[in-house]
C-alpha positions in Angstrom: 0.0 0.0 -0.1 2.4 2.7 -1.2 0.1 4.7 -3.6 -1.7 7.9 -2.9 -4.9 6.3 -4.0 -5.9 2.8 -3.0 -8.7 1.1 -4.8 -9.8 -0.9 -1.8 -10.2 2.2 0.3 -12.3 3.9 -2.5 -14.5 0.8 -2.5 -14.8 0.6 1.3 -15.7 4.3 1.3 -18.2 3.8 -1.4 -19.9 0.9 0.4 -20.1 2.8 3.6 -21.6 6.0 2.0 -24.1 3.8 0.1 -25.2 2.3 3.3 -25.3 5.7 5.1 -27.6 7.0 2.5 -29.8 3.9 2.9 -30.0 4.0 6.7 -30.6 7.8 6.6 -33.8 7.1 4.4 -35.2 4.7 6.8 -37.1 7.4 8.6 -39.4 7.4 5.6 -40.6 3.8 6.1 -42.6 1.9 8.5 -42.8 -1.7 9.6 -39.1 -2.5 9.1 -37.0 -4.5 11.3 -35.7 -2.7 14.4 -32.2 -4.2 14.0 -31.6 -2.0 10.9 -32.2 1.2 12.8 -30.4 3.1 15.6 -30.7 1.7 19.0 -32.3 4.0 21.6 -29.6 5.6 24.0 -30.2 3.3 26.9 -30.9 0.1 25.0 -28.0 -2.4 25.1 -28.0 -3.2 21.4 -26.2 -2.5 18.3 -28.3 -1.8 15.1 -27.0 -1.7 11.6 -27.3 1.9 11.4 -25.1 2.3 14.6 -22.1 0.7 12.6 -22.2 3.0 9.6 -20.7 6.3 11.2 -17.9 4.4 12.8 -16.9 2.8 9.6 -16.9 6.1 7.9 -14.6 7.6 10.5 -12.3 4.5 10.2 -12.1 5.0 6.5 -11.5 8.7 7.0 -8.6 7.9 9.1 -7.3 5.4 6.5 -7.2 8.3 3.9 -5.3 10.7 6.2 -1.7 9.3 5.5 -2.5 9.1 1.8 -3.6 12.7 1.6 -1.0 14.2 3.9 1.9 12.2 2.4 0.9 13.3 -1.2 1.1 16.9 -0.3 4.5 16.3 1.4 5.7 14.6 -1.7 4.6 17.6 -3.7 7.0 19.7 -1.7 4.2 21.5 0.4 5.5 22.6 3.8 4.0 21.3 7.1 2.7 24.8 7.8 0.9 24.9 4.5 -0.5 21.5 5.0 -1.7 22.4 8.6 -3.5 25.3 7.1 -5.3 23.2 4.6 -6.3 20.8 7.4 -7.7 23.7 9.5 -9.7 25.1 6.6 -11.2 21.8 5.7 -12.1 21.1 9.3 -13.7 24.5 9.5 -15.7 24.0 6.3 -17.1 20.6 7.8 -18.0 22.4 11.1 -19.9 25.1 9.2 -21.9 22.6 7.2 -22.4 20.6 10.4 -23.9 23.5 12.3 -26.2 24.5 9.5 -27.6 20.9 9.1 -28.2 20.5 12.9 -30.3 23.7 12.9 -32.6 22.5 10.0 -34.8 20.3 12.2 -35.3 23.2 14.7 -36.4 25.7 12.1 -39.7 27.5 12.7 -41.0 28.5 9.1 -43.3 31.1 10.4 -40.7 33.0 12.4 -38.0 32.5 9.8 -40.2 33.6 7.0 -38.9 30.7 4.9 -39.9 27.0 4.8 -37.5 24.2 5.9 -37.5 23.0 2.3 -36.3 26.2 0.8 -33.9 26.7 3.7 -32.3 23.4 2.8 -32.2 24.0 -0.9 -30.6 27.4 -0.4 -28.2 26.0 2.3 -26.8 23.1 0.1 -26.7 25.3 -3.0 -24.4 27.7 -1.0 -22.2 24.6 0.1 -21.8 23.8 -3.7 -21.0 27.5 -4.7 -18.4 27.7 -2.0 -16.7 24.3 -2.0 -17.3 23.0 -5.5 -14.3 21.8 -7.4 -14.2 24.3 -10.3 -12.5 23.5 -13.6 -9.1 25.1 -13.9 -10.3 26.7 -17.1 -12.8 28.8 -15.0 -11.5 32.3 -14.5 -10.5 32.8 -10.9 -12.7 36.0 -10.9 -15.7 34.0 -11.7 -14.8 31.4 -8.9 -14.5 34.2 -6.3 -17.9 35.7 -7.3 -19.6 32.3 -7.1 -18.1 31.6 -3.9 -19.0 35.0 -2.5 -22.6 34.4 -3.5 -22.6 31.2 -1.5 -21.1 32.9 1.6 -23.7 35.7 1.4 -26.6 33.0 1.1 -25.2 31.2 4.3 -24.9 34.5 6.1 -28.6 35.5 5.3 -29.8 32.2 6.2 -28.0 32.2 9.6 -29.4 35.7 10.3 -33.0 35.0 9.3 -33.1 31.6 11.0 -35.4 31.3 14.0 -36.4 28.2 15.9 -38.5 27.5 18.9 -41.9 29.1 19.5 -43.0 32.8 19.3 -42.8 33.0 23.0 -39.4 31.5 23.2 -37.7 32.0 19.8 -34.2 30.5 19.1 -31.5 32.0 17.0 -29.0 30.1 14.7 -26.6 28.4 17.0 -24.4 25.3 17.3 -26.7 23.0 19.3 -24.3 20.2 18.6 -21.8 19.6 15.7 -23.8 17.3 13.5 -22.3 14.3 11.6 -20.4 16.6 9.2 -19.0 18.6 12.2 -18.0 15.4 14.1 -16.2 14.3 11.0 -14.5 17.7 10.9 -13.3 17.5 14.4 -12.2 13.8 13.9 -10.4 14.5 10.8 -8.7 17.8 12.0 -7.3 16.4 15.3 -6.2 13.1 13.6 -4.6 14.7 10.5 -2.7 17.3 12.7 -1.5 14.5 15.0 -0.2 12.6 12.0 1.5 15.6 10.7 3.0 16.7 14.0 4.1 13.1 14.8 5.7 12.7 11.3 3.8 9.4 10.8 5.6 7.7 13.7 3.6 4.5 14.4 4.4 4.2 18.0 3.4 7.8 18.8 0.2 7.5 16.8 -0.5 4.2 18.6 -0.1 6.0 21.8 -2.7 8.5 20.6 -5.1 5.9 19.7 -4.7 4.3 23.1 -5.2 7.7 24.8 -8.6 8.3 23.0 -9.7 4.7 23.7 -8.9 5.1 27.4 -10.7 8.4 27.6 -13.8 6.7 26.2 -13.4 4.2 29.1 -12.7 6.9 31.6 -15.8 9.0 30.7 -18.1 6.0 31.3 -16.2 5.2 34.6 -16.9 8.8 35.7 -13.2 9.6 36.1 -12.2 13.2 36.6 -9.2 15.3 35.6 -8.7 18.5 37.6 -12.2 18.3 39.0 -13.8 18.1 35.7 -15.5 15.0 34.2 -13.6 13.5 31.3 -16.8 13.3 29.3 -17.0 17.1 29.6 -13.5 17.6 28.4 -13.1 15.5 25.2 -15.7 15.5 22.3 -17.6 12.3 22.1 -15.6 10.8 25.0 -12.7 10.4 22.5 -14.7 7.7 20.6 -14.8 9.5 17.3 -11.1 10.2 17.4 -10.4 6.6 18.5 -12.2 5.4 15.2 -10.3 7.7 13.1 -7.0 6.9 14.6 -7.7 3.2 14.4 -8.1 3.7 10.5 -5.0 5.8 10.3 -2.9 3.3 11.9 -4.5 0.4 9.7 -3.0 2.3 6.7 0.3 2.6 8.3 0.6 -1.0 9.4 -0.6 -2.2 6.1 2.3 -0.3 4.4 4.7 -2.7 6.0 3.0 -5.9 4.8 2.6 -7.8 1.6 -1.0 -8.4 0.5 -1.4 -11.8 2.3 0.2 -10.7 5.5 -2.0 -7.5 5.4 -5.1 -9.5 5.1 -3.9 -11.6 8.0 -3.4 -8.5 10.0 -6.8 -7.1 9.3 -8.5 -10.4 10.3 -6.3 -10.7 13.5 -6.8 -7.1 14.6 -10.6 -7.3 13.8 -11.0 -10.4 16.0 -8.9 -8.8 18.7 -11.2 -5.6 18.8 -14.3 -7.9 18.9 -12.8 -9.8 21.8 -12.1 -6.5 23.5 -15.7 -5.5 22.8 -17.0 -8.7 24.5 -14.8 -7.9 27.5 -15.9 -4.4 27.7 -19.6 -5.5 27.6 -19.3 -6.9 31.0 -19.0 -3.4 32.3 -20.6 -1.0 29.8 -23.7 -1.3 27.5 -23.4 -1.1 23.6 -24.8 2.4 22.9 -23.8 4.7 19.9 -25.7 7.5 21.6 -23.7 7.3 24.7 -20.5 6.5 22.7 -19.6 3.7 25.1 -16.3 1.8 25.0 -18.2 -1.4 23.9 -19.5 0.4 20.9 -16.1 1.6 20.0 -14.5 -1.9 20.3 -17.2 -3.8 18.4 -17.5 -1.1 15.7 -13.7 -0.9 15.1 -13.7 -4.8 14.9 -16.5 -4.7 12.4 -14.7 -2.0 10.3 -11.4 -4.0 10.2 -13.2 -7.2 9.2 -15.4 -5.6 6.5 -12.3 -3.9 5.2 -10.5 -7.3 5.2 -13.3 -8.7 2.8 -12.9 -5.7 0.5 -9.1 -5.8 0.7 -9.1 -9.6 -0.1 -11.4 -9.0 -3.2 -9.8 -5.8 -4.5 -6.0 -5.8 -3.6 -5.5 -9.6 -3.6 -8.4 -10.9 -5.9 -8.1 -8.0 -8.3 -11.9 -7.7 -8.4 -12.1 -3.9 -8.4 -14.2 -4.0 -11.5 -17.0 -5.6 -9.5 -17.4 -2.2 -7.7 -17.3 0.1 -10.6 -20.9 1.1 -10.0 -19.8 2.3 -6.4 -17.4 5.0 -7.8 -19.6 8.0 -7.2 -20.1 7.2 -3.5 -16.3 6.4 -3.1 -14.9 9.5 -4.8 -17.8 12.1 -4.7 -18.6 11.2 -1.1 -19.6 14.6 0.3 -21.8 15.3 -2.8 -23.6 12.0 -2.2 -24.2 12.9 1.4 -25.6 16.2 0.6 -27.8 15.4 -2.3 -30.7 13.8 -0.3 -31.4 17.2 1.1 -32.4 18.3 -2.3 -34.6 15.3 -2.9 -36.4 15.5 0.4 -37.0 19.2 0.0 -38.2 19.0 -3.6 -40.7 16.3 -2.6 -42.0 18.5 0.2 -42.3 21.5 -2.1 -44.2 19.5 -4.8 -46.4 17.5 -2.3 -45.3 14.4 -4.0 -45.4 11.2 -1.9 -45.2 7.5 -2.6 -48.1 5.0 -1.8 -48.0 3.5 1.7 -47.2 0.1 0.0 -44.0 1.3 -1.3 -42.9 2.7 2.2 -43.7 -0.5 4.2 -41.7 -3.5 5.1 -39.4 -5.2 2.5 -40.8 -3.3 -0.3 -39.8 -0.1 1.5 -36.4 -1.4 2.1 -36.1 -1.7 -1.6 -37.3 1.8 -2.1 -34.5 3.1 0.3 -31.9 1.0 -1.6 -33.1 2.3 -4.9 -33.1 5.8 -3.5 -29.4 5.4 -2.6 -28.7 4.3 -6.1 -30.4 7.4 -7.4 -28.2 9.6 -5.4 -25.2 7.8 -6.7 -26.3 8.2 -10.4 -27.1 11.8 -9.8 -23.6 12.4 -8.2 -22.1 10.9 -11.3 -24.1 13.0 -13.7 -23.3 16.1 -11.8 -19.6 15.2 -11.8 -19.8 15.2 -15.7 -20.8 18.9 -15.7 -18.1 19.8 -13.1 -20.4 19.9 -10.1 -18.7 17.9 -7.1 -17.8 18.8 -3.7 -14.3 18.3 -2.4 -12.6 19.8 0.7 
């Protein structure tokens, strides 16, 4: 694994994004198996949906050494790379804050429906962070990005949530999925750059975040403060990302067969740690428990082992060509559903109950995920795609 782009990583990212779109659409369905959905905060259970975000953070971590090393190879200085990491993190935080405010929007107080708010919001994201062709005049790009910034500022100022008696302004209630990705990426990428890719130091960082997850749920304190109030997500999100980062570094030192053995062994080891932790903590994504971290890291490792075996060893990358949009235009795929749901709301279109129920409904959500991938591919052909 010495290339700046690894086919198996793109495939794993694509599979994870496809599954994320699928589970994010389950809210439109009824009478579906509970094991597909997120478990409640206090329920000791791991639903399929609870594994998707950890896998995405894991694959995010796997990509960090490839991206940073590619920039170093081009001669970019650590200071410049650090600036890129910070800007990318800030972009994800901004998008995350906007998306978490959407469910709280009061259309009457804002003077704008939720559907139009989302359409304008995502349009602004594309205007600001689209990958414009090099043939575009820089002045045109700046104008389009400026329009996007103005749209976001107007939306933030106009936003009102709550009730007429207790209106709420635009605010970071929590960071949202994109914001959590931003924090996880920013911290992990800066650690990788600062530690110069040293496996020992980065392994210590992974161990630290894993221990903080345990400490938070064991009610440990540092300087009189609860650990859970000091580190975002109890350190769980960073642990997933660092696990992926270390996986890439360790695979670099192996040939394909030994690499597969490492993935299988590490995956089983993490599952074993999950079973041990389960004696002390429940499995809960909402609470970000250590058990959730161990089990999902193990699942990510074993799932990637299957992909690695098929793509890197079996040379079956052509089996996954259809996943390319999700693997490469990942952020585009994540944001496109906001358009689809909003347009459906504005047009008043809805599917028959039979299409939204049970097994047929699951096929509908799978088809929706496919539609998103096709749309992202078509948009890329006209130079509309997000990349940070």
